[in-house]
C-alpha positions in Angstrom: -14.1 -54.3 174.3 -12.7 -51.2 175.8 -11.5 -48.0 173.4 -9.2 -45.7 173.8 -9.6 -43.1 176.8 -10.8 -46.3 179.2 -14.6 -47.5 179.7 -16.4 -49.7 176.9 -19.2 -48.1 174.8 -21.3 -50.5 176.9 -19.9 -49.2 180.2 -20.1 -45.6 179.5 -23.9 -45.8 178.5 -24.7 -47.7 181.9 -22.8 -45.0 184.1 -24.6 -42.4 181.4 -28.1 -44.0 182.9 -26.7 -44.0 186.3 -26.1 -40.4 186.1 -29.8 -39.7 184.7 -31.3 -41.7 187.3 -29.5 -39.9 190.1 -30.3 -36.3 188.8 -34.3 -37.9 188.2 -34.0 -38.4 191.7 -32.5 -34.9 192.7 -35.3 -33.4 191.7 -37.8 -35.3 193.1 -38.8 -38.0 190.8 -38.9 -41.8 192.3 -36.8 -43.1 189.4 -35.5 -47.0 188.6 -33.3 -48.2 185.5 -35.0 -51.4 183.7 -33.2 -54.7 183.2 -30.9 -54.3 180.1 -30.6 -57.4 177.3 -33.8 -58.0 177.3 -34.7 -55.3 173.8 -36.3 -52.9 176.2 -37.3 -49.4 174.6 -37.2 -47.7 178.1 -34.2 -47.4 179.5 -35.4 -45.6 183.4 -38.8 -45.4 184.7 -39.6 -42.1 186.4 -42.8 -40.8 188.5 -43.3 -37.3 189.7 -46.3 -36.4 191.8 -48.3 -33.7 190.0 -51.2 -31.6 191.1 -53.4 -31.5 187.1 -55.2 -34.7 188.4 -54.5 -36.0 184.7 -52.6 -38.9 185.2 -53.1 -42.1 188.0 -51.1 -45.0 189.3 -52.5 -47.0 191.9 -54.8 -44.9 193.0 -52.0 -42.0 193.4 -51.6 -39.2 191.0 -48.7 -39.3 189.0 -46.9 -38.7 186.0 -45.2 -41.4 184.3 -41.7 -40.7 182.3 -40.0 -43.2 180.4 -36.3 -42.0 179.2 -34.5 -43.7 176.9 -30.9 -42.4 177.4 -28.5 -42.2 174.7 -24.6 -40.5 175.1 -24.8 -38.5 172.0 -28.8 -38.1 171.8 -29.0 -40.1 168.8 -32.4 -42.0 168.1 -33.8 -43.6 164.9 -36.9 -42.5 163.7 -38.5 -46.5 164.1 -36.9 -46.3 167.5 -38.8 -43.0 168.4 -41.9 -44.1 167.2 -41.1 -47.1 169.0 -40.7 -45.9 172.6 -43.5 -43.3 171.0 -45.8 -46.0 171.0 -44.7 -47.7 174.7 -44.9 -44.6 176.4 -49.2 -44.4 175.0 -49.6 -48.1 176.1 -49.0 -46.9 179.7 -49.9 -42.9 179.5 -46.1 -42.0 179.9 -44.5 -39.4 178.8 -41.2 -40.4 176.2 -38.1 -38.5 176.9 -34.9 -38.6 175.5 -31.9 -38.2 177.6 -28.0 -36.9 176.1 -25.5 -35.6 177.3 -24.2 -32.1 175.2 -21.0 -29.8 177.1 -21.1 -31.8 180.0 -24.9 -31.6 180.8 -27.9 -33.7 180.6 -30.4 -32.9 178.5 -34.3 -34.0 177.8 -36.2 -33.7 174.8 -40.0 -35.0 175.0 -40.6 -36.9 172.2 
C-alpha cells in the first residue's frame, strides 16, 4: 500500500536501511543487509577493525555490530531485549539506528 507522499512504509524502511548501510561503509565499516522477511532481529551487520583486541572474528580482530533500523526509533522493550540477547550470543554490539532532523542517529542498546 502506498501512503500519501509516495513510498509505502516497507519501501521507506528499505530505503532507510540502505542509507544506514551506506553510512556504515562511509565511516570505514564493512556492512551488509540481512535477508528480510524471515523474522530477523537484525537489519544490518557491520564489522569494524579494532585495536583493543577484545573481540575477534575468523582470526582477525573486529568489532561486530548488529543494527536494527527504525525510521522513528521505536523499538519495544521486548524487541530491545531480544536484540541484546542475540548480540550477546555472537559477542556483538547492538545498535538502534533512526532518523531525526534528517540525520541518522545511533544508540547502543
